[in-house]
N, CA and C atoms as an extended XYZ file, in Angstrom:
357
Properties=species:S:1:pos:R:3:atomname:S:1:resname:S:1:resid:I:1 pbc="F F F"
N       -89.292      137.118      178.633 N   MET     1
C       -89.341      136.017      177.684 CA  MET     1
C       -88.927      134.750      178.436 C   MET     1
N       -89.701      133.688      178.295 N   ASP     2
C       -89.362      132.444      178.995 CA  ASP     2
C       -88.279      131.678      178.222 C   ASP     2
N       -87.647      130.728      178.902 N   ALA     3
C       -86.498      130.006      178.339 CA  ALA     3
C       -86.808      129.282      177.020 C   ALA     3
N       -87.922      128.527      176.913 N   PRO     4
C       -88.183      127.852      175.628 CA  PRO     4
C       -88.364      128.832      174.457 C   PRO     4
N       -88.993      129.951      174.718 N   GLU     5
C       -89.176      130.945      173.655 CA  GLU     5
C       -87.831      131.563      173.267 C   GLU     5
N       -87.001      131.860      174.264 N   LEU     6
C       -85.665      132.405      174.003 CA  LEU     6
C       -84.842      131.414      173.181 C   LEU     6
N       -84.851      130.147      173.591 N   ASP     7
C       -84.104      129.119      172.861 CA  ASP     7
C       -84.594      129.000      171.428 C   ASP     7
N       -85.905      129.022      171.216 N   ARG     8
C       -86.477      128.921      169.871 CA  ARG     8
C       -86.012      130.085      168.998 C   ARG     8
N       -86.027      131.302      169.559 N   LYS     9
C       -85.586      132.476      168.792 CA  LYS     9
C       -84.099      132.391      168.462 C   LYS     9
N       -83.285      132.001      169.453 N   LEU    10
C       -81.844      131.887      169.209 CA  LEU    10
C       -81.539      130.833      168.158 C   LEU    10
N       -82.195      129.683      168.255 N   LEU    11
C       -81.968      128.619      167.266 CA  LEU    11
C       -82.396      129.068      165.874 C   LEU    11
N       -83.472      129.822      165.780 N   GLY    12
C       -83.897      130.366      164.493 CA  GLY    12
C       -82.857      131.309      163.911 C   GLY    12
N       -82.279      132.155      164.763 N   LEU    13
C       -81.247      133.084      164.302 CA  LEU    13
C       -79.964      132.343      163.919 C   LEU    13
N       -79.628      131.304      164.672 N   ILE    14
C       -78.455      130.489      164.320 CA  ILE    14
C       -78.662      129.829      162.962 C   ILE    14
N       -79.862      129.292      162.741 N   GLY    15
C       -80.182      128.690      161.446 CA  GLY    15
C       -80.097      129.698      160.315 C   GLY    15
N       -80.620      130.889      160.558 N   LEU    16
C       -80.542      131.965      159.568 CA  LEU    16
C       -79.084      132.307      159.275 C   LEU    16
N       -78.279      132.401      160.338 N   GLY    17
C       -76.853      132.684      160.168 CA  GLY    17
C       -76.145      131.593      159.387 C   GLY    17
N       -76.524      130.344      159.628 N   ALA    18
C       -75.906      129.229      158.901 CA  ALA    18
C       -76.234      129.306      157.412 C   ALA    18
N       -77.491      129.599      157.108 N   ARG    19
C       -77.878      129.702      155.690 CA  ARG    19
C       -77.176      130.875      155.002 C   ARG    19
N       -76.910      131.939      155.761 N   ALA    20
C       -76.231      133.110      155.196 CA  ALA    20
C       -74.706      133.003      155.292 C   ALA    20
N       -74.221      131.870      155.810 N   ARG    21
C       -72.794      131.632      155.995 CA  ARG    21
C       -72.156      132.654      156.937 C   ARG    21
N       -72.906      133.016      157.977 N   ASN    22
C       -72.420      133.950      158.988 CA  ASN    22
C       -72.115      133.263      160.312 C   ASN    22
N       -71.992      131.948      160.280 N   VAL    23
C       -71.580      131.191      161.465 CA  VAL    23
C       -70.550      130.146      161.044 C   VAL    23
N       -69.738      129.731      162.016 N   VAL    24
C       -68.822      128.610      161.817 CA  VAL    24
C       -69.250      127.519      162.785 C   VAL    24
N       -69.151      126.281      162.347 N   VAL    25
C       -69.696      125.158      163.101 CA  VAL    25
C       -68.593      124.176      163.469 C   VAL    25
N       -68.583      123.765      164.731 N   GLY    26
C       -67.632      122.775      165.213 CA  GLY    26
C       -66.490      123.403      165.986 C   GLY    26
N       -65.949      122.641      166.916 N   VAL    27
C       -64.914      123.143      167.813 CA  VAL    27
C       -63.703      123.662      167.049 C   VAL    27
N       -63.178      122.886      166.116 N   GLU    28
C       -61.958      123.295      165.407 CA  GLU    28
C       -62.180      124.524      164.539 C   GLU    28
N       -63.303      124.574      163.833 N   ARG    29
C       -63.585      125.746      162.987 CA  ARG    29
C       -63.808      126.987      163.843 C   ARG    29
N       -64.480      126.820      164.990 N   VAL    30
C       -64.683      127.958      165.904 CA  VAL    30
C       -63.328      128.429      166.434 C   VAL    30
N       -62.479      127.492      166.871 N   ARG    31
C       -61.157      127.867      167.383 CA  ARG    31
C       -60.347      128.641      166.337 C   ARG    31
N       -60.356      128.151      165.098 N   ASP    32
C       -59.618      128.817      164.023 CA  ASP    32
C       -60.149      130.230      163.783 C   ASP    32
N       -61.463      130.374      163.728 N   ALA    33
C       -62.071      131.679      163.478 CA  ALA    33
C       -61.828      132.641      164.653 C   ALA    33
N       -61.835      132.127      165.872 N   VAL    34
C       -61.554      132.966      167.043 CA  VAL    34
C       -60.115      133.476      166.976 C   VAL    34
N       -59.188      132.593      166.648 N   ARG    35
C       -57.778      132.996      166.535 CA  ARG    35
C       -57.588      134.087      165.491 C   ARG    35
N       -58.387      134.041      164.421 N   ARG    36
C       -58.291      135.049      163.356 CA  ARG    36
C       -59.095      136.304      163.668 C   ARG    36
N       -59.772      136.324      164.818 N   GLY    37
C       -60.535      137.509      165.224 CA  GLY    37
C       -61.850      137.674      164.490 C   GLY    37
N       -62.396      136.601      163.938 N   LYS    38
C       -63.618      136.681      163.127 CA  LYS    38
C       -64.899      136.460      163.921 C   LYS    38
N       -64.800      135.852      165.103 N   VAL    39
C       -65.996      135.450      165.849 CA  VAL    39
C       -66.404      136.513      166.855 C   VAL    39
N       -67.698      136.827      166.876 N   LYS    40
C       -68.240      137.847      167.777 CA  LYS    40
C       -68.951      137.245      168.980 C   LYS    40
N       -69.484      136.042      168.833 N   LEU    41
C       -70.267      135.374      169.874 CA  LEU    41
C       -70.208      133.873      169.605 C   LEU    41
N       -70.122      133.068      170.675 N   VAL    42
C       -70.043      131.610      170.504 CA  VAL    42
C       -71.091      130.939      171.383 C   VAL    42
N       -71.746      129.950      170.804 N   PHE    43
C       -72.671      129.087      171.534 CA  PHE    43
C       -71.950      127.776      171.777 C   PHE    43
N       -71.825      127.386      173.047 N   VAL    44
C       -71.199      126.126      173.425 CA  VAL    44
C       -72.244      125.307      174.165 C   VAL    44
N       -72.445      124.083      173.727 N   ALA    45
C       -73.447      123.213      174.346 CA  ALA    45
C       -73.004      122.817      175.752 C   ALA    45
N       -73.895      122.960      176.732 N   PRO    46
C       -73.540      122.550      178.094 CA  PRO    46
C       -73.332      121.042      178.216 C   PRO    46
N       -73.856      120.274      177.266 N   ASP    47
C       -73.678      118.822      177.291 CA  ASP    47
C       -72.476      118.371      176.448 C   ASP    47
N       -71.612      119.304      176.082 N   ALA    48
C       -70.388      118.967      175.345 CA  ALA    48
C       -69.452      118.197      176.263 C   ALA    48
N       -68.609      117.383      175.675 N   SER    49
C       -67.637      116.637      176.475 CA  SER    49
C       -66.660      117.615      177.130 C   SER    49
N       -66.077      117.162      178.217 N   GLU    50
C       -65.101      118.001      178.916 CA  GLU    50
C       -63.925      118.317      178.002 C   GLU    50
N       -63.521      117.351      177.178 N   ASN    51
C       -62.424      117.554      176.236 CA  ASN    51
C       -62.751      118.678      175.250 C   ASN    51
N       -63.950      118.662      174.687 N   SER    52
C       -64.350      119.711      173.738 CA  SER    52
C       -64.408      121.068      174.417 C   SER    52
N       -64.983      121.115      175.609 N   ARG    53
C       -65.071      122.371      176.354 CA  ARG    53
C       -63.670      122.904      176.669 C   ARG    53
N       -62.761      122.009      177.045 N   ASP    54
C       -61.390      122.429      177.360 CA  ASP    54
C       -60.650      122.952      176.139 C   ASP    54
N       -61.046      122.515      174.954 N   LYS    55
C       -60.418      122.994      173.719 CA  LYS    55
C       -60.869      124.404      173.361 C   LYS    55
N       -62.101      124.752      173.695 N   VAL    56
C       -62.638      126.014      173.201 CA  VAL    56
C       -62.804      127.098      174.274 C   VAL    56
N       -63.242      126.745      175.467 N   LEU    57
C       -63.551      127.767      176.474 CA  LEU    57
C       -62.348      128.609      176.912 C   LEU    57
N       -61.171      128.022      177.176 N   PRO    58
C       -60.026      128.868      177.554 CA  PRO    58
C       -59.639      129.875      176.465 C   PRO    58
N       -59.716      129.463      175.214 N   LEU    59
C       -59.404      130.377      174.106 CA  LEU    59
C       -60.417      131.516      174.049 C   LEU    59
N       -61.696      131.193      174.215 N   LEU    60
C       -62.737      132.222      174.195 CA  LEU    60
C       -62.535      133.216      175.331 C   LEU    60
N       -62.182      132.715      176.484 N   LEU    61
C       -61.920      133.580      177.630 CA  LEU    61
C       -60.714      134.471      177.356 C   LEU    61
N       -59.643      133.897      176.830 N   ALA    62
C       -58.423      134.654      176.547 CA  ALA    62
C       -58.661      135.744      175.498 C   ALA    62
N       -59.481      135.432      174.501 N   LYS    63
C       -59.757      136.390      173.425 CA  LYS    63
C       -60.950      137.298      173.743 C   LYS    63
N       -61.558      137.085      174.930 N   ARG    64
C       -62.697      137.884      175.382 CA  ARG    64
C       -63.881      137.830      174.424 C   ARG    64
N       -64.161      136.621      173.965 N   VAL    65
C       -65.322      136.399      173.100 CA  VAL    65
C       -66.477      135.965      173.997 C   VAL    65
N       -67.621      136.570      173.812 N   ARG    66
C       -68.809      136.269      174.616 CA  ARG    66
C       -69.279      134.845      174.334 C   ARG    66
N       -69.677      134.118      175.390 N   VAL    67
C       -70.097      132.721      175.279 CA  VAL    67
C       -71.494      132.567      175.850 C   VAL    67
N       -72.326      131.812      175.145 N   TYR    68
C       -73.654      131.456      175.645 CA  TYR    68
C       -73.712      129.934      175.724 C   TYR    68
N       -74.066      129.415      176.896 N   GLU    69
C       -74.039      127.968      177.111 CA  GLU    69
C       -75.418      127.392      177.411 C   GLU    69
N       -76.441      127.867      176.779 N   GLY    70
C       -77.781      127.418      177.119 CA  GLY    70
C       -78.461      126.487      176.137 C   GLY    70
N       -77.826      126.101      175.042 N   LEU    71
C       -78.467      125.282      174.009 CA  LEU    71
C       -77.744      123.950      173.872 C   LEU    71
N       -78.495      122.869      173.815 N   SER    72
C       -77.899      121.531      173.738 CA  SER    72
C       -77.185      121.300      172.407 C   SER    72
N       -76.300      120.299      172.395 N   ALA    73
C       -75.572      119.939      171.175 CA  ALA    73
C       -76.535      119.500      170.081 C   ALA    73
N       -77.576      118.781      170.455 N   GLU    74
C       -78.568      118.335      169.473 CA  GLU    74
C       -79.310      119.526      168.875 C   GLU    74
N       -79.735      120.476      169.724 N   ALA    75
C       -80.465      121.655      169.243 CA  ALA    75
C       -79.574      122.505      168.342 C   ALA    75
N       -78.325      122.718      168.753 N   LEU    76
C       -77.396      123.491      167.917 CA  LEU    76
C       -77.183      122.808      166.577 C   LEU    76
N       -77.000      121.500      166.610 N   GLY    77
C       -76.786      120.752      165.375 CA  GLY    77
C       -77.968      120.863      164.438 C   GLY    77
N       -79.164      120.689      164.960 N   GLN    78
C       -80.360      120.779      164.122 CA  GLN    78
C       -80.498      122.168      163.502 C   GLN    78
N       -80.114      123.207      164.249 N   ALA    79
C       -80.215      124.573      163.728 CA  ALA    79
C       -79.308      124.803      162.527 C   ALA    79
N       -78.185      124.076      162.483 N   VAL    80
C       -77.227      124.272      161.383 CA  VAL    80
C       -77.227      123.119      160.390 C   VAL    80
N       -78.214      122.220      160.506 N   GLY    81
C       -78.354      121.142      159.535 CA  GLY    81
C       -77.475      119.934      159.792 C   GLY    81
N       -77.085      119.705      161.036 N   LYS    82
C       -76.275      118.543      161.394 CA  LYS    82
C       -77.002      117.766      162.483 C   LYS    82
N       -76.509      116.560      162.767 N   GLU    83
C       -77.118      115.767      163.828 CA  GLU    83
C       -76.902      116.428      165.187 C   GLU    83
N       -75.654      116.853      165.440 N   SER    84
C       -75.350      117.609      166.656 CA  SER    84
C       -74.016      118.322      166.467 C   SER    84
N       -73.815      119.366      167.239 N   THR    85
C       -72.540      120.075      167.269 CA  THR    85
C       -72.429      120.754      168.619 C   THR    85
N       -71.213      120.862      169.123 N   VAL    86
C       -71.050      121.430      170.456 CA  VAL    86
C       -70.645      122.894      170.447 C   VAL    86
N       -70.291      123.438      169.284 N   ALA    87
C       -69.893      124.843      169.223 CA  ALA    87
C       -70.318      125.474      167.906 C   ALA    87
N       -70.883      126.668      168.021 N   VAL    88
C       -71.252      127.462      166.852 CA  VAL    88
C       -70.774      128.885      167.121 C   VAL    88
N       -69.965      129.417      166.211 N   GLY    89
C       -69.463      130.783      166.338 CA  GLY    89
C       -70.142      131.701      165.351 C   GLY    89
N       -70.595      132.845      165.829 N   VAL    90
C       -71.265      133.836      164.980 CA  VAL    90
C       -70.218      134.830      164.506 C   VAL    90
N       -70.095      134.983      163.181 N   THR    91
C       -69.072      135.858      162.616 CA  THR    91
C       -69.619      137.215      162.181 C   THR    91
N       -70.907      137.332      162.037 N   ASP    92
C       -71.519      138.592      161.611 CA  ASP    92
C       -71.818      139.456      162.835 C   ASP    92
N       -71.293      140.682      162.853 N   ALA    93
C       -71.434      141.560      164.016 CA  ALA    93
C       -72.892      141.925      164.289 C   ALA    93
N       -73.669      142.202      163.256 N   ALA    94
C       -75.069      142.587      163.459 CA  ALA    94
C       -75.889      141.417      164.002 C   ALA    94
N       -75.662      140.238      163.479 N   LEU    95
C       -76.366      139.050      163.967 CA  LEU    95
C       -75.987      138.774      165.421 C   LEU    95
N       -74.708      138.847      165.736 N   ALA    96
C       -74.247      138.614      167.110 CA  ALA    96
C       -74.841      139.641      168.062 C   ALA    96
N       -74.921      140.883      167.618 N   SER    97
C       -75.499      141.939      168.450 CA  SER    97
C       -76.965      141.661      168.756 C   SER    97
N       -77.711      141.236      167.760 N   GLY    98
C       -79.118      140.903      167.962 CA  GLY    98
C       -79.286      139.730      168.913 C   GLY    98
N       -78.421      138.742      168.798 N   MET    99
C       -78.471      137.595      169.702 CA  MET    99
C       -78.121      138.000      171.131 C   MET    99
N       -77.110      138.853      171.270 N   ARG   100
C       -76.729      139.317      172.610 CA  ARG   100
C       -77.869      140.084      173.261 C   ARG   100
N       -78.597      140.867      172.493 N   ARG   101
C       -79.745      141.594      173.056 CA  ARG   101
C       -80.798      140.634      173.590 C   ARG   101
N       -80.918      139.472      172.969 N   LEU   102
C       -81.877      138.479      173.457 CA  LEU   102
C       -81.424      137.837      174.768 C   LEU   102
N       -80.137      137.529      174.892 N   VAL   103
C       -79.666      136.780      176.056 CA  VAL   103
C       -79.195      137.649      177.214 C   VAL   103
N       -78.874      138.900      176.943 N   GLU   104
C       -78.406      139.775      178.014 CA  GLU   104
C       -79.540      140.678      178.463 C   GLU   104
N       -79.617      140.922      179.766 N   PRO   105
C       -80.668      141.819      180.252 CA  PRO   105
C       -80.426      143.241      179.774 C   PRO   105
N       -81.456      144.017      179.815 N   ASP   106
C       -81.358      145.433      179.484 CA  ASP   106
C       -80.265      146.058      180.357 C   ASP   106
N       -79.444      146.897      179.791 N   ARG   107
C       -78.330      147.507      180.531 CA  ARG   107
C       -78.807      148.179      181.824 C   ARG   107
N       -80.005      148.773      181.806 N   ARG   108
C       -80.523      149.440      183.004 CA  ARG   108
C       -80.821      148.442      184.101 C   ARG   108
N       -81.114      147.179      183.729 N   ASP   109
C       -81.431      146.146      184.712 CA  ASP   109
C       -80.222      145.296      185.065 C   ASP   109
N       -79.065      145.594      184.518 N   ALA   110
C       -77.885      144.753      184.701 CA  ALA   110
C       -77.469      144.645      186.171 C   ALA   110
N       -77.782      145.656      186.967 N   ARG   111
C       -77.410      145.597      188.380 CA  ARG   111
C       -78.212      144.545      189.126 C   ARG   111
N       -79.408      144.236      188.655 N   ASN   112
C       -80.323      143.380      189.392 CA  ASN   112
C       -80.379      141.932      188.921 C   ASN   112
N       -79.818      141.620      187.762 N   SER   113
C       -79.906      140.254      187.265 CA  SER   113
C       -78.706      139.922      186.391 C   SER   113
N       -78.506      138.627      186.173 N   SER   114
C       -77.421      138.193      185.293 CA  SER   114
C       -78.025      137.412      184.136 C   SER   114
N       -77.383      137.426      182.960 N   PRO   115
C       -77.926      136.716      181.802 CA  PRO   115
C       -77.912      135.207      182.004 C   PRO   115
N       -78.912      134.542      181.482 N   ARG   116
C       -79.018      133.095      181.604 CA  ARG   116
C       -77.966      132.424      180.744 C   ARG   116
N       -77.095      131.676      181.368 N   GLY   117
C       -76.156      130.839      180.631 CA  GLY   117
C       -75.027      131.552      179.930 C   GLY   117
N       -74.704      132.778      180.291 N   THR   118
C       -73.595      133.458      179.606 CA  THR   118
C       -72.415      133.572      180.532 C   THR   118
N       -71.295      133.806      179.926 N   ARG   119
C       -70.048      134.029      180.671 CA  ARG   119
C       -69.485      135.354      180.314 C   ARG   119
């Protein structure tokens, strides 16, 4: 799957999650949900300010929450009905699992490649 198609599918799933209230939007809401153990996967915009990234990335690393950094703040925002946002946390385990399958290579191929934009 090429990058634009992957991004389109992920943004569609993020939008679906937003309509179903299975995502949290914004740095502070993501941080709060991560602290409460509710977040399964987080999308952080690579064009986020250093301050915003410093607020969320260390916490995600400490709590071992999977991060995907391949979608712009504008694209993330449009997916959730805002002008832009730098962080979106997925709280539904099934939705997060489906998204991870899109961004992570097949386990059998994991030795030969790394996922695009994940940590």
